[in-house]
N, C-alpha and C positions, 0 to 999 in steps of 0.2 A: 789333562790326565788321560791315560789310556782307558779304553772301554773296560767296564767291570768284567764282562765276559764276552767271548766270541758269539756272534749271531749264527745260529745253526738252522739250516733247512734240511728236512728229512724227506726223501723221495720214496714213495710207496706205490704198490700195485695190488696189494692183497689184504690179508687179515690184519696186518699191522702189529703182529706179536713182538717183533724186535723194537718197533717204535714205542710200544707200550712199556717195554722194559726200560727204555731210556727215560720215559716219563716217571716210572716208578722209582728210578734211581735219582730223581730230582735234577735231571739234566734239562736246562732251559732250552726249549725249542721255539724258535721264532716263527716258523711256518712249516706246514706239511703240504707237499705237492704230490698229486697222483696223476697217473697217465690214463686212468679209467675210473669208473665208479667202483668203489671198494669200501670195505668195512673200516679200513684204517682212517679215512677222513671223518667218518662218523665218530670214532673214538677221539680223534683230535678235537673236534668241535665240542665234545663233552668236557674237554679240559681247557676250553677257551683258547685254543691255538688256531691261528689263521690258517685257512685251507684254500688250496687252489686245485683246479683240474686243467691239465694241458692236453692239447690234441696230439696224438701220437705222431702224426705226419708233420707236425710243426713243433715237436717237443723241445729241441735244443734252443730254438729262437725264443720260444715262450719262457723257458727256464731262464735264459740269459736276461730277459727283461725283468722277471721277478727278482732274481738275485741282485740285479743292479738297484732296483727300486727299494729293496729292503736291506741293502748293504750287508749281504751275507758273507760270512768269513769261512764257514765250514759247511760242506754238503755231505750228508750221510745217506747213502743208498741202502735202504732196508727192505729188500725184496722188490726193488724197482726193476721192471722187465724191459724197458725201452733202452736202446743204445743211444748214447749222447755223442755229440760232435766233438772233434778235437779242439775247437775253439773254446769250448767250456772247460775241458780238462786242462788246457793250457792256462786258463785264466783263474781257476778256482782250485782250492784244496778240496778234493772229492774222494771219499772213501766208500768202500763197499764191503758187505759181509757175504761171503760165498760158502755154501754148505759142503765144502770138501777141503782136503789138504792140498791146496794149489802147489805145484802146477797140475796136479792130477785132476781129471774130470772137469775140465775147463773148456770154454769156447761156446760158440753158438749152439743153442739147444740144451746146454748143460746148466739147468736151473731147476730148483724145486725137486719134485719127486723124481725127475729124470736122472738127476745126479745119484740119488740113493738107489735107483734101479740098476744103474751101471756099476755102482760099488758092490751091490749084492751079487750081480752076475760075475764079478771079477773074483769073488771069494776072499776079498780083503777082510782081515779081522780088526783092523784099525781104520777109523775114519776121523772126521773132525770138521772144523771150520776155519776159515781164514778171513782176516780183515786186511784189506790191501788198498793201496792208492789206485784210483781209476785213471787210466790213460786212454789213448786213442784205440787200443785194441780191446778185446773181450776177455776179461779175467787175466790180463797180462801185466798189470801195474805192479810196482814194488810191494812186496809183502811186508806188512807192519807186524802182525802177530798171528799165531795159530794156536789152536787148542785141540788136542786129540781125545778120542773116546774109544773104548774097547767095544766093538760090535760083534764079537765072536758068538754071542748068544742070540743075536738077532736073526729071525727067520724070514722077515719080510722087509721090503723097502720102507714101509710105514714105520716099522719098529726102529730101523736105522734113523729115519727122519726125526723121530721123537728124541732119540739119544743125542743126535747132533744139535737139535734145536736147543736143548738144555745148555749145551756149550756155547751156542750163539748168544743166548741170553746173558751169559756170564762175560763173554769176551767183548762184545760190542760196547756195552756201557763203559767198561774199563778203558778201552782204547779211545773212546770219545772224550772221556774225562782227561786222559793223558794229553790228547791233542789240544784240548782247551787250555790245559796248563802250558803246553808248548807255545800256544798263541799268546798267552799272557806274558810269558818270558820274553818272546820276541817283541811284543809291544813295549814292555818296560825297557828292553835293551835299546830299541830304536829311539824311544823317548829320551834316553840318556844322552844320545848324540844330537838330538834336535833341540833339547832344552838343557843345554850344558850347565846352566845355573844350578840345576838340581840333579846333575850327573850322578853323584854318589847315592842320592836317595833312591833313584830309579834302579841303579845296579843292585843295591841292597834288597830291594823288593824282588828283583829277578832272582837273586841268589837264594832268597828265602824259599821261593817256590821250587827252585832247582833242588835244594837240600831236602825238602819234603818229598818230592817225587823220587829222588834217589833213594831215600830211606824206605820208600814204599816198594823198592825193588825194580824200578825202571832202569833198563840198561840198553835201550835201542841206540843205534848210531846217531839218529836224529837228536835224541835227548842229550847224549853224552857230548855231542858237538856244541849244543847250546850251553850246557853247563860249563864246559871248558872255556868257552869264549867269555862268559860272564866272569869267571875267575881270573882270566888273563886281564880283562879290562879293569878289574879291581886290584891289579898288581899282585895277585896271589899266584905268582908264576909257578912255584914248586908244586902247589896243589893241582894246578891246571895241567902241567906237563906229566905229573904222575898219573892223572886220569887218562890223558891221551895215550900214554905209553901202555897203560894197563889194558885198554880196549882197542889198541891199534889194529889187531887182525880184522875186526869188524868193518873197518873202513875200506878194506881192499875191494869190496864190491860196491862202494859208493859211487855216485855219479854227480854231475854238476847240478842235478835237480835240487840238491840240498845245499848247494852253493859254497862258499867262498874260500876257505883255505886252512888246511893244516899244512903248513909250508915246509916241505922237505922232511926227511927223516931226522935232520939236525934240529928241528923245532926252532926255527928262526922267529923269535917272539915279536920282534919289531915288524917283520913282514906279515905275520899273522894279524897284528893290530891294524896294519895298513889295509889289509883286505876286509877286516871286520868293518872298518869305517865305510868302505864302499858298499857293504852289504845292504845298508838301509835304502839304497837307491834302486835295488833290484825288485822285480815283480815278486809277489808273495809266493808264486809257484817255485821260485828259486830257494825258498825255504830257510833252513837254519843258518846261523851266522858263521859256522865253521864247517868245512867239509873237505873231502878228499880232492886234491888236485893231482899230485903225483909224488909218491914217496921217493922216487929216484931223482926228482928235480923238477923245477917249474919250466 
């Protein structure tokens, strides 16, 4: 059977307010890892969560070892200030919460109060936060979701920070829950192809999660990709193709990171299924079971 839930590691460097929100939202955290002494690890220990502290000059190597030993599925950077190596971002699903509406106010030095000072100096009346995938760059990974807040009444950077933080506390738990659901969908979907005796049972489990997430308003390309694939493999072709056509514009910015195939604008169902079966052999970083290849042809 698939694992009940993905194993989550949370990376921290400070007070741990976003980590605390995850705990309060009943999100199971396997371990908390800090790159310096900080309040966040003390809070984690109070909740009986395993904690680690890595050396900043050996950060990526030590993280790699911990992730492997604990079989981590999802890494959440919640105010983590160290830059991690490409080897990690290529091997694990890693997300970050950033206190601006990316791509604005991003890059080296743009963290914490520095972001809000820059926003204040710009005269912007709208700010917000972004949850994004972490890649080899700094704040350059694909955006998962954003939340805006009106800061027109804010007079200081600290006031902006408080307004944005409220949005962070709402957005990050929601996105982590969504990604956990995505992980479960993928696990059940993969199990359907590796345990063919129970093929239909696993697909029905995946479809049940998809339906719930869809009814809760999730419409990201990553999720729509998974949902459509499950429907296709259950022979619910009309429903799957209606879903794909409805959200087709979103896939124009998709890349192979989310892997395998919405095949041609003609929706070649047999070809899609062929690529879906190949998906289970790909590294997790390749992601969802269906993705953009080329609307004009393969």
